[in-house]
Backbone as CSV, one residue per row, in Angstrom:
resi,resn,N_x,N_y,N_z,CA_x,CA_y,CA_z,C_x,C_y,C_z
1,MET,-8.887,-18.832,-6.970,-8.152,-17.584,-6.921,-7.382,-17.430,-8.236
2,THR,-7.445,-16.253,-8.833,-6.718,-15.991,-10.073,-5.243,-15.734,-9.769
3,ASP,-4.428,-15.766,-10.820,-3.008,-15.439,-10.654,-2.845,-14.024,-10.111
4,ALA,-3.638,-13.083,-10.630,-3.552,-11.693,-10.166,-3.884,-11.602,-8.682
5,GLN,-4.901,-12.325,-8.246,-5.256,-12.309,-6.825,-4.144,-12.929,-5.982
6,ALA,-3.556,-14.011,-6.465,-2.466,-14.662,-5.722,-1.270,-13.725,-5.590
7,ILE,-0.940,-13.020,-6.659,0.168,-12.059,-6.610,-0.176,-10.923,-5.658
8,ALA,-1.408,-10.420,-5.726,-1.830,-9.343,-4.828,-1.759,-9.787,-3.369
9,LEU,-2.199,-10.995,-3.091,-2.149,-11.511,-1.718,-0.708,-11.638,-1.242
10,ARG,0.168,-12.176,-2.092,1.595,-12.280,-1.721,2.190,-10.902,-1.464
11,PHE,1.805,-9.924,-2.287,2.303,-8.559,-2.114,1.843,-7.987,-0.773
12,MET,0.565,-8.151,-0.459,0.032,-7.615,0.797,0.670,-8.305,2.007
13,GLU,0.863,-9.613,1.916,1.521,-10.332,3.009,2.953,-9.836,3.184
14,ALA,3.632,-9.571,2.073,5.004,-9.046,2.143,5.017,-7.657,2.781
15,LEU,4.019,-6.833,2.475,3.926,-5.525,3.133,3.787,-5.709,4.643
16,ASN,2.885,-6.570,5.059,2.657,-6.790,6.489,3.903,-7.323,7.193
17,GLN,4.695,-8.103,6.488,5.899,-8.698,7.078,7.139,-7.829,6.880
18,ARG,6.973,-6.703,6.175,8.104,-5.826,5.844,9.181,-6.622,5.099
19,ASP,8.716,-7.494,4.209,9.593,-8.362,3.425,9.880,-7.672,2.091
20,PHE,10.865,-6.790,2.105,11.154,-5.983,0.933,11.811,-6.793,-0.183
21,THR,12.414,-7.918,0.140,12.965,-8.811,-0.885,11.838,-9.388,-1.731
22,THR,10.763,-9.843,-1.075,9.613,-10.379,-1.808,8.906,-9.273,-2.577
23,ILE,8.733,-8.114,-1.955,8.111,-6.988,-2.664,8.882,-6.701,-3.946
24,ARG,10.196,-6.635,-3.825,11.048,-6.342,-4.990,10.885,-7.412,-6.078
25,ALA,10.747,-8.672,-5.667,10.607,-9.774,-6.628,9.262,-9.752,-7.348
26,LEU,8.250,-9.112,-6.751,6.904,-9.100,-7.328,6.641,-7.908,-8.242
27,ILE,7.569,-6.951,-8.307,7.316,-5.731,-9.080,8.218,-5.652,-10.306
28,ASP,7.674,-5.044,-11.337,8.407,-4.810,-12.570,9.442,-3.712,-12.357
29,GLU,10.489,-3.741,-13.140,11.557,-2.738,-13.046,11.017,-1.318,-13.239
30,ASP,9.990,-1.171,-14.080,9.428,0.151,-14.375,8.078,0.371,-13.705
31,VAL,7.846,-0.280,-12.576,6.589,-0.177,-11.849,6.273,1.287,-11.521
32,ALA,4.986,1.606,-11.508,4.544,2.945,-11.109,3.730,2.812,-9.826
33,LEU,4.035,3.656,-8.860,3.295,3.725,-7.605,2.562,5.049,-7.557
34,ASP,1.242,4.987,-7.432,0.437,6.184,-7.200,0.048,6.129,-5.734
35,SER,0.632,7.017,-4.937,0.502,6.935,-3.487,-0.704,7.704,-2.968
36,LEU,-0.919,7.559,-1.672,-2.023,8.250,-0.990,-1.975,9.758,-1.179
37,THR,-0.780,10.301,-1.251,-0.616,11.750,-1.315,-0.715,12.302,-2.731
38,GLY,-0.972,11.413,-3.705,-1.103,11.869,-5.082,0.218,11.908,-5.834
39,GLN,1.293,11.493,-5.199,2.605,11.460,-5.839,2.741,10.198,-6.665
40,ARG,3.387,10.299,-7.806,3.687,9.117,-8.617,5.190,8.857,-8.531
41,THR,5.520,7.613,-8.232,6.903,7.157,-8.173,7.059,6.089,-9.240
42,VAL,8.119,6.168,-10.039,8.347,5.199,-11.105,9.684,4.502,-10.873
43,GLY,9.650,3.176,-10.959,10.856,2.372,-10.818,10.795,1.495,-9.584
44,ALA,11.417,0.322,-9.692,11.375,-0.655,-8.606,12.068,-0.147,-7.352
45,GLU,13.281,0.349,-7.491,14.008,0.810,-6.300,13.327,2.028,-5.664
46,PRO,12.887,3.018,-6.457,12.160,4.132,-5.840,10.873,3.694,-5.131
47,LEU,10.172,2.680,-5.677,8.966,2.183,-5.017,9.322,1.569,-3.662
48,VAL,10.334,0.715,-3.635,10.731,0.090,-2.368,11.148,1.166,-1.361
49,THR,11.898,2.157,-1.809,12.316,3.248,-0.929,11.098,4.014,-0.404
50,ALA,10.114,4.275,-1.270,8.901,4.991,-0.848,8.112,4.192,0.183
51,VAL,8.004,2.885,-0.024,7.279,2.036,0.928,8.014,1.997,2.267
52,MET,9.325,1.883,2.225,10.113,1.878,3.461,9.938,3.202,4.211
53,SER,9.950,4.295,3.489,9.761,5.615,4.104,8.372,5.727,4.724
54,TYR,7.360,5.231,4.013,5.995,5.269,4.533,5.916,4.527,5.869
55,PHE,6.506,3.339,5.920,6.459,2.546,7.149,7.286,3.174,8.269
56,ARG,8.261,3.995,7.935,8.992,4.721,8.971,8.057,5.704,9.682
57,HIS,7.157,6.305,8.930,6.210,7.277,9.484,4.986,6.602,10.087
58,PHE,4.473,5.599,9.393,3.237,4.925,9.782,3.519,3.437,9.997
59,ASP,3.475,2.993,11.235,3.664,1.573,11.533,2.313,0.910,11.308
60,GLU,2.115,0.394,10.109,0.791,-0.003,9.649,0.773,-1.459,9.189
61,THR,-0.324,-2.143,9.488,-0.571,-3.470,8.943,-1.953,-3.478,8.301
62,PHE,-2.154,-4.461,7.431,-3.376,-4.526,6.654,-4.091,-5.837,6.947
63,GLY,-5.337,-5.738,7.367,-6.126,-6.920,7.697,-7.486,-6.867,7.032
64,ASP,-8.314,-7.862,7.353,-9.670,-7.956,6.799,-9.639,-7.895,5.273
65,MET,-8.675,-8.568,4.665,-8.460,-8.471,3.212,-9.575,-9.140,2.412
66,VAL,-10.063,-8.413,1.424,-11.005,-8.943,0.450,-10.351,-8.739,-0.912
67,LEU,-10.120,-9.845,-1.620,-9.476,-9.807,-2.931,-10.514,-9.779,-4.035
68,MET,-10.281,-8.947,-5.031,-11.155,-8.855,-6.200,-10.276,-8.854,-7.450
69,HIS,-10.886,-9.125,-8.607,-10.120,-9.092,-9.851,-11.027,-8.708,-11.008
70,ASP,-10.380,-8.254,-12.083,-11.144,-7.933,-13.287,-11.352,-9.197,-14.114
71,ALA,-12.144,-9.093,-15.146,-12.487,-10.253,-15.973,-11.310,-10.752,-16.804
72,PHE,-10.287,-9.925,-16.987,-9.162,-10.285,-17.840,-7.964,-10.812,-17.059
73,GLY,-8.018,-10.743,-15.730,-6.922,-11.240,-14.907,-5.707,-10.336,-14.888
74,GLN,-5.885,-9.068,-15.255,-4.758,-8.138,-15.282,-4.741,-7.194,-14.087
75,ARG,-5.853,-7.085,-13.403,-5.914,-6.197,-12.248,-6.530,-6.931,-11.079
76,ALA,-5.992,-6.624,-9.923,-6.548,-7.140,-8.678,-6.688,-5.959,-7.734
77,ALA,-7.728,-5.996,-6.952,-7.934,-4.982,-5.920,-8.004,-5.702,-4.579
78,VAL,-7.470,-5.044,-3.569,-7.493,-5.593,-2.227,-8.087,-4.533,-1.316
79,ASP,-9.261,-4.837,-0.788,-9.942,-3.966,0.163,-9.462,-4.398,1.547
80,VAL,-8.903,-3.469,2.319,-8.301,-3.814,3.606,-8.711,-2.812,4.685
81,THR,-8.445,-3.190,5.911,-8.464,-2.254,7.023,-7.014,-2.013,7.402
82,ALA,-6.600,-0.754,7.323,-5.242,-0.380,7.721,-5.287,0.004,9.198
83,ARG,-4.487,-0.698,9.977,-4.392,-0.396,11.412,-2.955,-0.033,11.714
84,GLY,-2.788,1.050,12.459,-1.414,1.432,12.723,-1.264,2.493,13.770
85,ALA,-0.032,2.969,13.837,0.336,4.063,14.731,1.188,5.037,13.922
86,TYR,0.884,6.298,14.100,1.594,7.372,13.405,2.778,7.758,14.291
87,ARG,3.986,7.337,13.921,5.112,7.463,14.835,6.138,8.521,14.488
88,GLU,6.152,9.001,13.248,7.101,10.052,12.876,6.408,11.009,11.916
89,THR,6.443,12.293,12.213,5.732,13.289,11.411,6.169,13.224,9.951
90,MET,5.160,13.210,9.088,5.382,13.204,7.639,4.950,14.553,7.088
91,ASP,5.724,15.094,6.144,5.383,16.374,5.535,3.945,16.373,5.038
92,GLY,3.213,17.437,5.352,1.833,17.583,4.908,0.806,16.939,5.816
93,PHE,1.253,16.292,6.889,0.357,15.637,7.839,0.481,16.306,9.207
94,PRO,-0.505,16.077,10.082,-0.408,16.626,11.437,0.828,16.053,12.153
95,PRO,1.242,16.690,13.247,2.381,16.167,14.011,2.099,14.759,14.547
96,ALA,3.123,13.930,14.535,2.999,12.547,15.020,3.275,12.491,16.514
97,SER,2.447,11.701,17.200,2.664,11.462,18.628,2.228,10.042,18.995
98,GLY,2.372,9.137,18.035,1.994,7.749,18.283,0.512,7.478,18.144
99,GLN,-0.231,8.368,17.459,-1.671,8.201,17.302,-2.006,6.844,16.680
100,ALA,-2.911,6.120,17.315,-3.394,4.850,16.770,-4.574,5.141,15.841
101,TYR,-4.713,4.332,14.796,-5.814,4.526,13.855,-6.206,3.204,13.208
102,SER,-7.396,3.194,12.671,-7.923,2.089,11.882,-8.780,2.727,10.800
103,VAL,-8.444,2.460,9.539,-9.114,3.140,8.437,-9.175,2.210,7.216
104,PRO,-10.292,2.234,6.478,-10.376,1.430,5.252,-9.402,1.945,4.184
105,SER,-8.840,1.031,3.438,-7.928,1.366,2.341,-8.143,0.366,1.206
106,ILE,-7.744,0.773,0.030,-7.828,-0.110,-1.133,-6.516,-0.019,-1.903
107,PHE,-6.017,-1.171,-2.301,-4.859,-1.258,-3.183,-5.342,-1.832,-4.505
108,VAL,-4.922,-1.224,-5.605,-5.203,-1.763,-6.929,-3.853,-2.086,-7.566
109,LEU,-3.714,-3.316,-8.018,-2.481,-3.771,-8.633,-2.760,-4.148,-10.079
110,GLU,-2.012,-3.560,-10.994,-2.084,-3.923,-12.409,-0.927,-4.875,-12.670
111,ILE,-1.244,-6.055,-13.178,-0.256,-7.122,-13.294,-0.111,-7.564,-14.749
112,GLU,1.137,-7.711,-15.167,1.433,-8.197,-16.513,2.639,-9.119,-16.427
113,ASP,2.541,-10.264,-17.064,3.617,-11.264,-17.056,4.052,-11.620,-15.633
114,GLY,3.091,-11.679,-14.722,3.365,-12.113,-13.361,3.992,-11.079,-12.453
115,LEU,4.128,-9.837,-12.927,4.734,-8.775,-12.115,3.795,-7.583,-12.003
116,VAL,3.883,-6.895,-10.884,3.091,-5.690,-10.668,3.692,-4.568,-11.518
117,GLN,2.855,-4.023,-12.408,3.261,-2.919,-13.281,2.884,-1.561,-12.682
118,ARG,1.758,-1.573,-11.961,1.270,-0.332,-11.336,0.589,-0.698,-10.039
119,LEU,0.859,0.114,-9.021,0.244,-0.044,-7.711,-0.366,1.292,-7.327
120,THR,-1.650,1.266,-6.994,-2.331,2.476,-6.555,-2.940,2.212,-5.184
121,HIS,-2.728,3.157,-4.273,-3.223,3.035,-2.899,-4.236,4.148,-2.665
122,TYR,-5.451,3.756,-2.298,-6.539,4.707,-2.065,-6.965,4.676,-0.605
123,ARG,-7.353,5.847,-0.132,-7.878,5.982,1.225,-8.576,7.335,1.289
124,ASN,-9.625,7.428,2.085,-10.270,8.718,2.293,-9.341,9.550,3.179
125,MET,-8.624,10.479,2.548,-7.600,11.233,3.271,-8.199,12.170,4.318
126,ARG,-9.398,12.670,4.095,-10.030,13.525,5.113,-10.280,12.733,6.393
127,VAL,-10.797,11.528,6.231,-11.042,10.674,7.396,-9.722,10.325,8.068
128,PHE,-8.741,9.931,7.272,-7.444,9.533,7.809,-6.790,10.671,8.589
129,GLU,-6.712,11.834,7.990,-6.087,12.976,8.668,-6.913,13.385,9.884
130,GLY,-8.225,13.244,9.826,-9.070,13.539,10.989,-8.757,12.604,12.153
131,LEU,-8.512,11.337,11.851,-8.144,10.374,12.901,-6.798,10.756,13.520
132,LEU,-5.887,11.237,12.693,-4.562,11.621,13.208,-4.653,12.873,14.075
133,ARG,-5.574,13.767,13.740,-5.741,14.989,14.535,-6.494,14.715,15.851
134,ALA,-7.430,13.773,15.798,-8.303,13.519,16.965,-7.612,12.711,18.046
135,SER,-6.600,11.965,17.697,-5.964,11.079,18.684,-5.105,11.844,19.666
């Protein structure tokens, strides 16, 4: 396992455990988050706040993790299955009523000097929103 993969795995485990202290320790002060909704958040504290807000709306965990990395050890990708319940309505999404879902997701982490510099979260939003509407 590369250093980038180890950092990515620690980050994903911290997400699953809602361990915001570890998340904060793994990210650079000027980290950029490119979220599912296309919004970019810059800065460590804004990223932690955005992740906390996301989990308030979506009680989600990530399993079936497959770790990948680039040839230079600067990027790691984590292919996961996101399983959760939609518990509080989020702007731009259908109304929440506890809908359960399971959907593929990918996280890409750009790492420099042992810290996450950029985090991008991908998911097929049409499929995801369709699951929220169908439940």
